[in-house]
Each structure stands twice: as C-alpha cells, then as structure tokens.
C-alpha positions, 0 to 999 in steps of 0.5 A: 226789768222794771215790775209795777203792780198797779191796781186797775181803776184805783188811782184817779187823781185828787178829785176821787175820794181814796180808798182810806177815806171811804174806810174810815169814814164813819157812815157809809152809803148804802149797797153791799159795794160801798160797805164795809164788808164788800171793803174787807175783801179788797182789803184782803186783795191787797195783802195777797197782792203784797205778799206774793209780790215780795215773797222771794224777798229776804235780806232788805232794809227799809228806809224812810225820809222826806219826799220834798227834798231837793236833789242839791240837799245834803240829805239826798246826798246822805240817801244816795250814800245809805242805797249804795252801802246797802246795796253793795252790802247785799241788801234789798233797799225799801223805799215808799217809791215816791221822791225826795229822800225815797229817791235817794235811797232807790237811785244808790241801790239801783245804781250800785247793782241792788234792787230798789223796791218801792212801796207806793200809796194812793195819795190825792196829788199822785206823784208816782214811783221815781225813776229808780225802782226796780219792783213797784207796788201801788198800795189802797191802804195805809196799814197795808203797805205798812205791814210789807215795810215792817215784814220784808225789812230786818231793819228801819232806817229814817232819814230826815222827814215829816210826819209819814217818816215819823208816823213809820219810826214810830209804829216800829219802835212800838213793834220792837217795844211791845216785842212784836218784831224782835232784833229789828234795828231803828236807826236815825241817820243825821244827829244834827236833825234828830237830837232834839227829837231824842232828847224830848224823848228822855227829857219828856217821856222818861221823865214822866215815866211814860217810858223807861229809858231803855225803850228810848234806847231802841233808838239809835243815832248815827251821821254816816251810812257807814255807821247805819249799815254797822248797826244794822248788820250787828242787830239784826236777824243775819241772813248767809 
C-alpha cells in the first residue's frame, strides 16, 4: 500500500514563492507569521514529520541521479539494476522521488519486492512522485530533506546527475571527512561519467593541498550495480 505525506497548502504551483525562498530572503514582510521565529516552528514540524515517517527504516541506501534522464537511456537501465540489486539484498531504496534516474531506482526496488521511499521537494514546477514510490514524503526545505537522506541511509550511491546530485555528493563527502558520519560509503556509478571529476579533484585540489588523497579516496567509482552493492556491504554499518 502506497503512503504519501504531503503538507496541506504547501505546494501551490510555479508562481507561489517557495518556503526556501522565504527563509533565505534577508528582508521579510512585517508580521509574526512572516517572521523567522514563526518559521522555526514550521521547520520543527517538518523534521518531526520526517523522523516519524522514517523511524522504522533501518537497512537502506540513498540513490541519487538526474531527473532529466530518459527511459531509453543506458543510465536509466543502470538505475533499475541498482534498485533491483539493493532490494534483493534487503535494502530499502531512498530517492528524491522524482522522474529520471530517481524513478529508475525506485522502479527496480518496487518491482523486486523492495521498499521504494521518495523524499520530494517543493519546486517551482511540480514533478510529483513517480509511480513506483511506496512511501512518499514532500518537504518544503532542502536542508530538512537532506538530513533525512543522510540519517536513514547507510550509504550514498550516485548515478550521473546535475547540480542536485553534486550537491548531495559533496555534502556527504564533507560529513564523512569531518567525522560527522562514519562508515558511510560514497559510491559513484559509471566510470565514463565520473572519472573526469575524480581526476580533477586529484589534479587540482590534492595538488594545491586543499584536500588529501585519502579524502578523495572516500569516493569510490564502479561500473555495475553488483559492484556498488559490494562496496556498500563491505564499508557500511551492517544490520542483521
């Protein structure tokens, strides 16, 4: 049975100002309900909703990837493979809940007996949850959503993607680098897509002394879903 948690009155279309936009605006309209103290209560409520909805999830992996990838793309098929392989290994598959590679991973999990969780976000042009999500939660605030991605997963697996995927990737690397989270593998799938990025990190950041080679090595690149599963199982916290 599908379960969706959506906040009434939150998602009003492309012309309505988003909650994140309101929060990040330095000057706000006068009035208590427009001010930051009131907004803190909404943020707290969103955290509570997320924690409550996901509290029973233990063994899980978060899979990221582009929302723009077509269904006939080879990376879409790879996303399905990831969802299938992790679901059969007993993992809940968490994605952003949208189309493209998020849908592919959700589909692979859903069609192979796994639980597909979608953590959506309020955007100007609504995408909605894809058809394979079993448990869906819509968030107003990116930072609340990102907390859920990390808190309830034992690993991040990234398919090719754009700025959103890179945002999640480097936040995860920073959290591991600074020991905010431990035994949390970060896996990039697709050497052809990711190798140039990793080479740049080594050539520029390591050479300039901005990061260490050991820190770059926190990112592991593989080509198949089976390889991704192996890396995750060997390097993450294990559940019975």
